[in-house]
C-alpha positions in Angstrom: -0.2 0.0 0.1 1.3 3.1 -0.9 2.1 5.5 2.1 -0.3 8.6 2.2 2.4 11.1 2.3 3.6 10.0 -1.2 3.1 12.4 -3.9 1.1 15.0 -1.6 1.1 18.5 -2.7 0.8 21.4 -0.2 -2.8 22.4 0.5 -2.7 24.9 3.2 -0.1 27.4 4.4 0.6 28.9 7.6 2.0 32.7 7.4 3.2 34.7 10.1 4.2 38.2 8.9 6.0 37.7 5.8 7.5 34.2 6.6 5.8 30.7 5.5 6.0 29.1 9.0 4.3 25.8 8.4 2.6 23.8 5.5 -0.1 21.2 5.5 0.2 18.7 2.6 -2.4 16.4 1.3 -4.5 14.8 -1.8 -7.7 16.2 -3.1 -10.0 15.0 -6.1 -12.8 16.3 -7.9 -15.2 13.9 -9.7 -17.7 14.5 -12.1 -21.1 12.5 -12.4 -19.5 9.9 -14.9 -16.9 8.8 -12.2 -14.2 10.8 -14.2 -11.5 13.0 -12.5 -12.0 16.6 -13.3 -9.3 18.0 -11.2 -6.7 16.6 -8.8 -3.8 17.6 -6.5 -1.5 14.8 -5.2 -2.5 11.1 -5.7 -5.9 10.2 -6.7 -5.1 6.6 -6.2 -4.2 7.1 -2.4 -6.1 4.4 -0.1 -7.7 6.4 2.5 -10.2 5.8 5.7 -12.8 8.5 4.9 -13.9 8.1 8.5 -17.2 10.3 9.2 -17.0 11.5 5.7 -18.6 8.3 5.0 -21.5 8.8 7.1 -24.3 9.3 4.3 -22.9 6.0 2.6 -23.4 4.2 5.9 -26.9 5.6 6.1 -27.9 4.0 2.7 -29.2 1.1 3.8 -31.4 2.4 6.5 -33.5 3.9 3.2 -32.7 1.1 0.7 -33.7 -1.6 3.4 -37.2 0.3 3.8 -36.2 0.9 7.3 -36.4 4.6 7.3 -40.2 4.5 5.7 -41.3 1.7 8.1 -40.2 4.0 10.8 -41.4 7.4 9.8 -38.2 8.9 9.4 -38.0 12.4 8.7 -35.2 14.8 6.9 -34.3 15.5 10.7 -33.6 12.1 11.5 -31.7 11.5 8.3 -29.7 14.5 9.0 -28.6 13.2 12.3 -27.5 9.6 10.7 -25.1 11.5 8.8 -24.1 14.0 11.6 -20.7 14.2 13.8 -22.8 16.7 16.1 -21.8 18.8 18.6 -23.8 16.8 21.4 -25.9 20.2 22.2 -29.1 20.1 23.7 -30.9 19.9 20.1 -28.8 16.9 18.9 -29.2 15.0 22.2 -32.9 15.6 22.4 -33.7 14.6 18.7 -31.7 11.6 19.1 -33.3 10.6 22.4 -36.5 11.1 20.8 -35.7 8.6 18.0 -34.1 6.4 20.2 -37.1 6.0 22.3 -39.3 5.5 19.4 -37.7 2.6 18.6 -37.7 1.1 21.8 -33.9 1.5 22.7 -32.0 3.3 25.5 -28.4 4.8 25.7 -27.2 1.0 27.1 -27.9 -0.1 23.2 -25.2 2.1 21.9 -22.2 0.5 20.9 -20.3 4.0 20.7 -18.8 5.1 24.1 -19.7 8.1 26.3 -18.2 11.5 24.9 -18.5 14.9 26.5 -21.1 17.2 24.9 -18.9 19.9 22.9 -21.6 22.3 23.5 -20.2 24.8 26.0 -23.3 25.5 27.8 -24.4 22.2 28.3 -20.9 20.8 29.1 -20.3 23.4 31.8 -24.1 22.6 33.2 -23.3 18.9 33.5 -19.9 19.1 35.1 -21.6 21.6 37.8 -24.0 18.9 38.4 -21.7 16.4 38.4 -23.5 14.3 35.6 -21.3 11.8 33.7 -21.4 12.0 29.9 -23.7 9.4 28.0 -23.1 7.5 24.7 -26.1 9.8 23.5 -23.4 12.8 23.5 -21.2 11.2 21.2 -21.0 13.0 18.2 -21.9 9.7 16.1 -25.0 9.0 18.2 -27.2 9.9 15.4 -25.4 7.4 13.1 -25.6 5.0 15.7 -29.4 5.3 16.1 -29.7 4.7 12.3 -27.9 1.5 12.9 -29.9 0.4 15.6 -32.9 1.2 13.4 -31.6 -0.8 10.6 -30.8 -4.0 12.9 -34.4 -3.8 14.4 -35.8 -3.7 10.9 -33.6 -6.6 9.8 -34.5 -8.7 13.1 -30.7 -8.9 13.7 -28.6 -9.0 16.8 -27.6 -6.5 19.1 -23.9 -6.1 18.4 -24.6 -3.8 15.4 -20.9 -2.7 15.2 -19.4 -6.1 14.3 -18.2 -6.2 10.9 -19.9 -9.6 10.3 -23.2 -8.2 11.5 -25.9 -7.4 8.8 -25.8 -3.7 9.2 -22.3 -3.7 8.9 -22.4 -6.0 5.6 -25.4 -3.8 4.2 -22.8 -1.0 4.8 -19.7 -2.6 3.1 -22.1 -3.6 0.2 -23.4 0.3 -0.1 -19.6 1.5 0.1 -18.4 -0.6 -2.7 -21.2 0.4 -4.7 -20.9 3.8 -4.6 -17.4 3.9 -4.7 -17.3 1.7 -7.4 -14.3 -0.3 -5.9 -13.7 -3.5 -3.9 -12.5 -2.1 -0.2 -9.4 -3.3 0.8 -10.4 -3.5 4.3 -11.3 -1.4 7.1 -10.3 0.3 10.6 -12.3 0.6 13.7 -13.4 4.1 14.0 -13.8 6.3 17.2 -17.5 5.2 17.7 -16.6 1.5 17.3 -17.9 0.8 13.9 -16.0 -0.3 11.0 -14.7 2.4 8.6 -14.2 0.8 5.1 -11.2 2.1 3.2 -11.1 3.0 -0.5 -9.1 5.1 -2.9 -9.5 9.0 -2.7 -10.8 8.7 -6.2 -13.2 6.2 -5.0 -14.7 8.5 -2.3 -14.9 11.6 -4.7 -16.7 9.3 -7.2 -19.1 8.2 -4.5 -19.8 11.8 -3.7 -20.5 12.8 -7.5 -22.8 9.7 -7.4 -24.7 11.5 -4.5 -24.8 15.0 -6.2 -26.1 13.7 -9.5 -28.9 11.6 -7.5 -32.4 11.7 -8.1 -34.1 13.8 -5.3 -36.3 11.0 -4.6 -33.3 8.2 -4.4 -31.7 7.3 -1.0 -28.9 9.3 -2.1 -30.9 12.2 -3.0 -32.9 11.9 0.5 -29.7 11.9 2.3 -28.1 14.6 0.6 -31.0 17.0 0.7 -31.6 16.2 4.5 -28.2 17.2 5.1 -28.1 20.8 3.1 -31.9 21.2 4.9 -30.3 20.8 8.4 -26.7 21.9 8.6 -27.3 22.6 11.9 -28.0 19.0 12.8 -25.1 17.9 10.6 -22.3 19.6 12.8 -23.6 22.2 15.2 -22.8 26.1 15.9 -19.3 27.3 15.1 -18.5 24.3 13.3 -17.0 24.5 9.7 -19.5 22.3 7.8 -22.8 24.2 9.6 -21.0 27.4 8.2 -20.1 26.8 5.3 -23.2 25.0 4.2 -25.1 27.8 5.6 -23.2 30.3 3.4 -23.9 28.4 0.2 -27.6 28.7 1.2 -28.3 24.7 1.0 -26.8 24.1 -2.2 -24.0 21.8 -1.3 -23.6 19.3 1.3 -20.4 19.0 3.0 -19.1 16.6 5.7 -15.8 16.6 7.8 -14.0 13.1 8.9 -11.4 12.5 11.7 -7.9 12.9 10.8 -8.6 15.8 8.4 -10.8 14.3 5.6 -13.2 16.4 4.0 -15.8 15.7 1.2 -18.4 17.9 -1.0 -21.4 17.1 -2.6 -22.3 19.6 -5.5 -25.5 18.9 -7.1 -26.1 22.0 -9.6 -22.4 20.9 -10.8 -23.0 17.2 -10.4 -19.8 16.9 -8.8 -18.0 15.2 -5.8 -15.0 16.2 -3.8 -12.9 14.2 -1.4 -9.5 15.5 0.1 -7.2 14.3 2.8 -4.3 16.3 4.6 -1.7 13.7 5.5 -0.6 15.2 8.9 -4.4 14.8 10.1 -4.6 18.7 10.6 -8.1 19.3 10.7 -7.7 23.4 10.1 -5.8 22.4 6.8 -8.8 20.3 5.6 -11.5 23.0 6.4 -9.2 25.7 4.5 -8.9 23.4 1.4 -12.4 22.0 1.2 -13.5 25.9 1.4 -11.0 26.9 -1.2 -12.4 24.0 -3.4 -15.8 25.2 -3.3 -14.9 28.7 -3.9 -12.9 27.4 -7.0 -16.2 25.4 -8.3 -18.0 28.7 -7.9 -20.2 27.0 -5.0 -18.9 29.5 -2.5 -18.6 33.2 -2.9 -14.9 33.9 -2.1 -15.7 37.3 -0.4 -18.4 35.6 1.7 -17.2 36.0 5.6 -17.5 32.6 6.3 -15.3 31.8 3.5 -12.5 34.0 4.3 -12.9 32.7 7.6 -11.2 29.6 6.1 -9.5 30.5 3.2 -7.7 33.5 5.1 -8.3 32.4 8.4 -6.4 35.1 10.9 -4.2 33.6 13.8 -4.2 35.9 16.9 -2.0 35.8 19.6 -3.2 35.8 23.4 -3.5 39.6 23.5 -5.6 39.4 20.3 -3.0 40.8 17.8 -3.6 39.1 14.2 0.0 37.5 14.0 -0.5 35.5 10.8 -2.9 33.5 8.3 -3.9 30.3 7.8 -4.4 30.5 3.8 -5.1 28.0 1.0 -2.0 27.3 -0.9 -1.2 28.8 -4.5 -1.9 25.1 -6.0 -5.8 25.7 -5.0 -6.0 29.4 -6.0 
């Protein structure tokens, strides 16, 4: 297997005054709806773990199996199934209601407990000496989707086992939309298998979502994400901020270790990128610049500038430098 740093190019730069202080390298691919590469940086054949950027693929069996229809799932439910949410009250309450509707509780989750990333809720829980629950995990929406599918299939409780019917369905969907045979998987932060593919395969999958009919499973998931950017991530997060800035025309999703995807229905294109050092700040910068490049994001929108030319401030509030998209992306 090729080392992920092989052939990587600089996608984001840190400038302090007139000096280039640091550089983040990575790979990025833009695909059209035929699966062909429109533009690429680095090595499109790099094998990657898309992490949470693949959640909309993992949610496909929820719809194609009939489980979503059987349980009257709404676009809000589907957005949460694709989410890496903040664990804010809006997320916890909606996931909790869904969990209860399928007759399950926090103990049924296979994701571990995680502190809420919502400052007010986290502070309130610390003051009340309340331990974080699994429902606060950023993947609890995806896991409620898994539990819903498992219930629909009459499958056992260990839904994160790679041999479980839920994960077999996820792998089948993953290989279908990437148009590749996955070389294997890693175990994600939430204990579910995360299947590997090439970066080209992931961009191809996102282009497939972009071109999908609104009534298809892919179209429903994509449109749920663009309709509910607040549920996909949360206040202050790049996914939510940038989707709002594009007025619901594009779905984007981050993944751990500096992965990012974009689904552009108007352009019928998909984007996948990976920063090899795992630096999320660089992935956010690069995806924003690619969205600008494709005409999906206004380069002068304050939210675009917050990522493509982000000021770096010191402890005294002075702007000492900038995080900028590298020349290769301009």
